[in-house]
N, C-alpha and C positions, 0 to 999 in steps of 0.2 A: 381522390376527394373530391365530390363536386360541393359539400354542405361544408368543406373545410375555408377558413377564410383567414387569410392573416394581416394584421394592422400595424402600421407603423407604429412605433413605443415613442421613441427617443430618437436626435442625431448628434450628436458627436463626433471628433476627431479621433476621439480612439476606437471606434467601434466603426465595424463596418454593415453591419446591417441588425436591425434588433425588429423586433415585432412582435407581438401577440397573436400566438394562433388558438383558434377556437373552433371547435368542432362542434355542430348542433347537430342530432339526429331526431325528427318529429317538431323541432319546434325547442326540445330542451338542452342546456348545456350539456354537453359528455365530457367534453376535456378542456381544459385551459392553461397555457403554459407562455411564460412570459420568457422566451431567451434573447440572446445578445449573439455574437459574432465576435472579437475581437479582429480589429483591423491586424494584418499584418505589420504594416508600418510603425504600430504602435510603437511606444519607448518606456510605456508606463505597462505593469504589470497588475492585474485587474487582484490577482490574489496575494496578498503578504506571503511572499516565504521566507522561513528559517535560512541567514549564511548560510551557506554552504563550504567547509575547507577545500582547498584544494588534493590534499590528501585523503578525502574523501570516500575510495574506491572501495568499495566490498564486494567481494565473492561467496555467494553459499552454495554448497553443494552438499546435497541429500547423498546418503552414504549405504549401500549395502548392506543389509542388515547383518550380513554373514560373513562377507569378502572383504569389506571394508571399501571397496572401490565407490570413484563418484559415480554416481547413473545420472544425476540433472545438476546445470551447475546454475547459477543466476547471479549476473552481476551488476551492479547499482551503483554508478561511477556518479551519482548527482542525486539519489536520494539524500533526506536525511532522519524519514523514519520509514523503516518496511516492517510490513505487517505479516505476521504467517499464522495459518490458521486452513478451516474447510471452507470458508465463506468464498466465493469468486471478488468479492472486494478487495482480498488481500495480494500484496506484493509476489506473495510464497503460498501457493495454494497446494494442502496436502492432503488427499481423501484419504483418510485413516479415519478411522471407528473411534478412535482413542484422544483423535483431535478435538479440539475446539473447534467453535463458530470464526473467533478469534483468541487465539492460542497464547500469543507472545508479540513482542516489539523490537524491533534492534532501534536503538535511537544516537543521534548524534548529536551529544554535547560538549560543548568545547574543544573538538579536537577529537576525544574521544567517545567509542562506542560500547551502550549501555545495552541491557537485555531487562526486560520489563515482562512481567509473567502474569499473565491474563485468563492464563485456562485451568479448567476447575480438576483436572485432570495431574498438575504440576506441569514443572518447566524445571528442567536440570543443566548445567552449566558446568563441564565439565566432570558429572558426577555427583555434585554437591547441585541439594535443592534451589534455586529462587524464589523466596515468597515474596519479595516484591521487586530491587532494583540489584542486579551485578553488574559489573566492569567486564566487557569483552576481549580479546587483545587474541593476536596473530595465531591459528592454530586451535584456537577453543571450539570446542562440541558443544551442540546443543541438540536435548532431550525432552523431545515435546512427550509426556507422558511419560510412568515408567517404563511400558513399553512400547511405547509409539517410536516415530523413524529419528534420524540421526542426522543432524546436520554439521557438517566443517562450518567455520569462520576462516576465508581470509583476505587479512585489510593491506593494504599496499596503495 
């Protein structure tokens, strides 16, 4: 990238490196990005995060549609929000035509997990349709759409 330039943007004790990356082609600006890299010695977290309960470990298991056995497991020991859907930016990505891009979220609020339905095809918790939000307990099953994948929840 001989046409790319990196110029320092600012310096502080919290930032290891920063700069403005510019890519010019034939004299015209094609791409610009301001980026920074937090220092590994930094004590301050630049992104505010909700407090995590020490007992917030949750495991999600995708169940086989016929046998009911686990096909795939996801463990989240430090997450406060877990997104499920077809889009690659979700924590749980399920490639199914009946699953929306952002279908549902599991949220940790006050030490309790709740399921929020975002999908157009519906979300079901233990066989009951979730219209807005529902509390999730250990052993609950989540179905994304009436004929979609089934996920079992394990909270420890």
